[in-house]
C-alpha positions as CSV (number, residue, x, y, z in Angstrom):
1,M,47.9,-1.8,-154.5
2,R,49.5,0.9,-152.9
3,V,47.4,4.2,-152.1
4,K,48.6,7.1,-150.7
5,K,47.2,9.0,-147.4
6,V,46.2,12.5,-147.6
7,S,44.0,14.1,-144.8
8,I,40.0,15.2,-145.0
9,G,40.4,18.9,-145.6
10,A,37.7,21.7,-145.4
11,D,33.7,21.2,-147.0
12,R,33.4,22.3,-150.2
13,Y,30.4,24.0,-151.4
14,I,29.1,23.4,-154.7
15,H,26.0,25.1,-156.4
16,K,24.7,23.2,-159.9
17,F,23.6,25.1,-162.5
18,K,21.6,23.9,-166.1
19,R,22.5,25.3,-169.6
20,A,20.4,25.7,-171.9
21,N,21.2,22.9,-174.2
22,G,21.1,20.8,-170.9
23,T,24.6,20.4,-169.7
24,I,25.1,21.0,-166.4
25,V,27.8,23.3,-164.6
26,E,28.8,23.0,-161.0
27,V,30.7,26.2,-159.6
28,L,32.6,26.3,-156.3
29,A,30.8,28.7,-153.7
30,L,31.7,30.3,-150.8
31,K,30.1,28.9,-147.4
32,D,28.3,31.9,-146.9
33,S,26.6,31.5,-150.1
34,Y,25.2,28.2,-149.2
35,D,24.2,29.0,-145.8
36,N,21.8,31.7,-147.1
37,L,20.1,29.8,-150.1
38,A,16.6,30.1,-148.2
39,I,17.0,33.9,-148.6
40,V,19.1,34.4,-152.2
41,Q,19.2,31.5,-154.6
42,P,22.8,31.5,-156.6
43,T,22.2,33.0,-160.1
44,L,24.9,33.2,-163.1
45,P,24.3,34.6,-166.4
46,D,22.4,32.6,-169.0
47,L,22.3,29.9,-166.6
48,T,19.8,28.1,-164.1
49,W,20.5,27.2,-161.1
50,I,19.6,23.5,-160.0
51,S,20.7,22.7,-156.3
52,S,23.6,23.3,-154.6
53,S,25.4,21.3,-151.8
54,I,28.0,20.1,-149.5
55,R,30.8,17.8,-150.2
56,I,33.7,16.5,-148.2
57,G,37.0,18.1,-149.2
58,F,40.6,16.4,-149.4
59,G,44.0,17.5,-148.7
60,N,45.4,21.1,-147.7
61,T,43.5,22.5,-150.7
62,A,40.0,20.7,-149.5
63,G,40.0,20.1,-153.2
64,P,38.6,16.5,-154.4
65,L,40.6,13.2,-153.6
66,D,43.3,12.5,-156.4
67,D,43.8,9.3,-158.1
68,G,46.0,6.7,-156.2
69,K,44.6,8.1,-152.6
70,Y,42.7,7.6,-149.6
71,A,41.7,9.5,-146.7
72,T,40.3,8.1,-143.5
73,Q,37.4,9.3,-141.3
74,V,37.6,9.7,-137.5
75,N,34.8,6.4,-137.7
76,G,37.8,4.5,-139.4
77,Y,36.0,4.0,-142.5
78,H,38.4,5.4,-146.1
79,W,37.3,7.3,-149.4
80,V,39.2,6.1,-152.3
81,K,40.1,7.6,-155.4
82,L,41.4,4.9,-158.2
83,E,42.1,5.9,-162.0
84,G,39.1,6.3,-164.1
85,Y,36.8,5.2,-161.4
86,K,34.5,7.2,-158.7
87,M,35.5,7.9,-155.5
88,K,34.3,5.4,-153.1
89,K,33.6,5.0,-149.6
90,I,35.3,1.7,-148.0
91,S,35.2,-0.2,-145.2
92,P,38.2,0.3,-142.5
93,E,39.7,-3.6,-143.3
94,Y,40.1,-2.8,-147.0
95,I,43.2,-0.7,-146.1
96,V,45.9,-1.5,-144.1
97,K,49.1,0.6,-143.7
98,S,48.8,2.3,-147.3
99,V,48.0,-1.3,-149.2
100,L,44.2,-1.5,-150.9
101,S,43.5,-4.9,-151.0
102,P,42.1,-7.0,-153.8
103,E,38.5,-6.6,-152.2
104,G,38.9,-3.4,-151.6
105,E,39.9,-2.2,-155.4
106,L,36.8,-4.7,-156.2
107,E,35.0,-2.0,-153.9
108,V,36.0,0.4,-155.5
109,M,35.6,-0.6,-159.2
110,A,31.9,-1.4,-158.3
111,E,31.0,2.2,-158.2
112,G,31.5,2.5,-161.8
113,N,33.7,4.3,-164.2
114,E,34.2,8.0,-164.0
115,G,32.3,10.0,-166.8
């Protein structure tokens, strides 16, 4: 299966909140907000802060990895996203010249469906 290579971009900072009905909301945050968590907890009206995290960004917009794309880390491992499946980090041998091997495809699918 052919996949398109994108670059690894800037990190993304995420704050996770919980609504009164139990649903979870993830909000992009600024690095300063993340760096100051020990001093100031994030707040949003009618939401309870649960946690914050740093996620790897992809492409020029530092957004999530799109379907049918992959990015390669300095250590050679690839992050791959296939339609309907969660993003998965796989071994270098699974992608050669932008072709995802059948074994690599099975590795991504083993991560499970989105949602």
